[in-house]
C-alpha positions in Angstrom: 0.1 -0.1 0.0 2.8 2.5 0.8 4.1 1.7 -2.4 1.3 2.6 -4.3 1.0 5.8 -2.5 4.4 6.6 -3.3 3.9 6.5 -6.4 1.1 8.8 -6.7 1.9 12.5 -8.0 0.0 13.6 -5.1 2.1 11.9 -2.2 5.6 13.5 -1.4 6.8 10.0 0.2 5.0 7.0 1.9 6.7 4.0 3.7 5.4 1.5 6.2 6.1 2.4 10.2 7.5 -1.1 11.1 8.3 -2.5 14.7 11.6 -4.1 14.7 12.6 -6.5 17.3 15.7 -4.9 19.5 17.8 -7.6 20.5 21.4 -6.7 23.0 24.4 -8.1 21.3 25.7 -11.0 23.1 29.3 -10.4 24.7 31.1 -12.9 26.5 32.8 -12.4 30.1 35.8 -13.8 29.3 38.8 -12.1 30.9 40.8 -11.7 27.7 37.9 -11.3 25.3 38.6 -7.5 25.1 42.0 -8.1 23.6 40.8 -10.6 21.0 40.8 -7.7 18.2 40.1 -10.4 15.6 36.7 -11.2 16.9 35.8 -7.5 18.3 38.2 -4.6 17.0 37.6 -1.4 19.0 40.9 0.0 18.2 42.7 -1.8 21.0 46.3 -2.1 21.1 46.8 0.3 17.9 44.9 -2.0 15.8 42.5 -0.8 13.0 38.8 -0.1 14.6 36.2 -2.6 13.2 38.9 -4.6 11.2 37.5 -8.0 12.2 35.2 -11.0 11.5 32.3 -9.5 12.8 31.9 -12.2 15.2 28.9 -10.3 17.1 26.7 -10.5 14.2 27.3 -14.6 13.6 26.8 -15.3 17.6 23.3 -13.3 17.3 22.6 -16.2 14.8 24.4 -19.2 16.5 27.7 -19.7 18.6 27.5 -23.3 17.5 26.0 -26.5 18.6 27.7 -29.6 19.9 26.4 -31.5 17.0 29.4 -30.2 14.9 32.7 -31.5 15.2 35.7 -29.6 14.1 38.8 -31.9 13.6 42.0 -29.8 14.7 45.2 -31.3 13.1 48.3 -30.1 14.9 51.0 -30.5 17.5 49.3 -31.4 20.5 46.5 -30.2 22.9 46.1 -29.5 26.5 43.0 -31.4 26.8 42.8 -30.2 30.5 42.9 -26.6 29.7 40.1 -24.8 31.4 38.8 -23.3 28.1 39.1 -26.5 26.3 38.2 -29.8 28.3 34.2 -29.3 27.9 34.5 -29.1 24.3 36.9 -32.0 23.7 35.0 -34.6 21.2 33.9 -38.0 22.9 33.7 -41.1 21.0 30.9 -42.8 22.4 31.6 -46.1 20.7 34.9 -46.6 22.6 34.5 -47.6 26.1 36.0 -51.0 26.8 39.9 -50.6 27.6 41.8 -52.5 24.9 39.1 -52.5 22.5 38.5 -50.9 19.0 34.8 -49.9 19.8 34.2 -48.3 16.5 36.2 -50.7 14.2 38.4 -47.8 12.7 41.8 -49.5 13.4 42.6 -47.1 16.4 42.0 -48.8 19.7 40.4 -46.8 22.5 40.3 -43.7 20.4 37.8 -41.9 22.8 38.9 -38.2 22.4 41.2 -38.2 19.5 44.3 -39.5 18.4 48.1 -38.9 18.4 49.6 -40.2 15.1 53.0 -39.4 16.0 52.9 -41.6 18.9 50.5 -43.7 17.7 48.3 -43.8 20.5 45.1 -42.3 22.1 46.6 -39.3 23.9 47.1 -36.3 21.7 48.8 -34.2 24.4 51.6 -31.7 23.2 55.1 -32.2 24.1 56.7 -29.5 26.2 57.2 -26.4 24.0 54.3 -27.3 21.4 51.5 -25.0 22.2 50.2 -24.2 18.7 47.7 -26.8 18.7 46.1 -25.6 21.9 46.2 -21.9 20.6 44.1 -23.3 17.5 41.8 -25.3 19.2 41.2 -22.2 21.5 40.7 -19.8 18.7 38.1 -22.3 17.5 36.3 -23.6 20.4 37.3 -22.3 23.8 34.6 -22.1 26.0 32.9 -18.9 26.0 31.5 -16.5 28.9 33.2 -18.8 31.9 34.9 -15.7 33.1 38.6 -16.7 32.4 40.8 -16.9 29.5 39.1 -16.2 26.0 36.1 -17.3 23.8 36.3 -19.4 20.6 34.6 -18.4 17.5 32.3 -21.6 17.6 32.1 -21.9 21.7 29.2 -24.2 21.3 30.8 -27.0 18.8 33.1 -29.6 19.8 37.0 -29.9 18.6 38.5 -33.4 17.7 42.2 -33.4 18.5 44.5 -35.1 16.3 48.2 -34.7 16.9 50.0 -34.9 13.5 53.4 -33.4 14.5 55.9 -31.9 17.0 58.1 -29.0 16.7 61.3 -31.1 17.3 60.9 -33.9 14.8 58.7 -32.0 12.2 55.9 -33.9 10.1 55.4 -37.2 8.4 53.5 -36.8 5.0 51.7 -40.3 5.6 50.7 -39.3 8.9 49.0 -36.1 7.3 47.2 -38.3 5.1 46.1 -40.7 7.9 45.1 -37.9 10.0 42.9 -36.2 7.0 41.2 -39.6 6.4 40.4 -40.3 10.3 39.1 -36.3 10.5 36.9 -37.1 7.6 35.1 -40.1 9.0 34.4 -38.2 12.1 34.2 -34.6 11.7 32.2 -32.0 10.1 35.3 -29.3 9.5 38.9 -29.7 9.3 41.3 -27.0 10.4 45.0 -27.4 9.4 47.3 -24.6 10.0 50.4 -25.9 8.7 51.9 -26.3 4.9 51.5 -29.6 3.9 53.5 -31.3 1.1 51.3 -32.1 -2.0 52.3 -35.6 -2.2 49.8 -38.3 -3.8 49.0 -39.5 -0.4 48.0 -36.0 1.0 46.1 -35.0 -2.3 44.1 -38.4 -2.2 43.1 -38.0 1.5 41.7 -34.3 0.7 39.8 -35.8 -2.1 38.4 -38.1 0.4 37.4 -35.7 2.7 36.1 -33.3 0.1 33.6 -36.1 -1.4 
C-alpha cells in the first residue's frame, strides 16, 4: 500500500512504519575477550577499529552446537585446559579398554588420536603450544569468566596430533589424519603447510567427497 501511495503524484513520500525487534548483542565475560581484536576490534592495542570478523553478528544467529565437530590437525593439545576440556570430542563407541569399539583401527580413540606416538593421547610435547592455541581460537568455552572466547564456543573439537616441533611432520601421517578426520568431523582445520604428496591429495579428495 505504501508503495502504491509513493507512486502517486499527490504524495511526496510514503513508507510503512514497522516495529523491529531489538536484541542486545551477546558479549562474553571472558577475561581476555577485550584483547581478541580479530573477534571484536575496538581499536585496542593500536589496531584498526572494526577490522575484525564481525563475530557479534554471527553470534546473534548461532554460537555453534555440540553436534558440529571440528577436527584440528596440529602438534598436540592441552586437553585439561579450562577453556577446552568441556568441548573435546568424545567418541561414544569407545568404552572398553583395549577394544576398538568403532572398528576403525584406532584402539580406544575416545578423544582423538596421536598419529606421532600412535596412541590415544594427543597431548603436546613441552613447548608445543600451537595446537592448543588453534583449538582455543575455534572452540574455547565462552562466558566462563576466564581466558578467551572461541569463534564457535558451542562446537566440539576433535584433537589429532600429527607432528611435533622437534621432529616435524611425516607426510603419510598427514594423509592418515585427514582420512581419520573426514570420517568423524564436519570441519577440518589445518594451520600448517602440507607437502602436496599423492597420499595427501588423495586424503583431501576423500575428505571433500
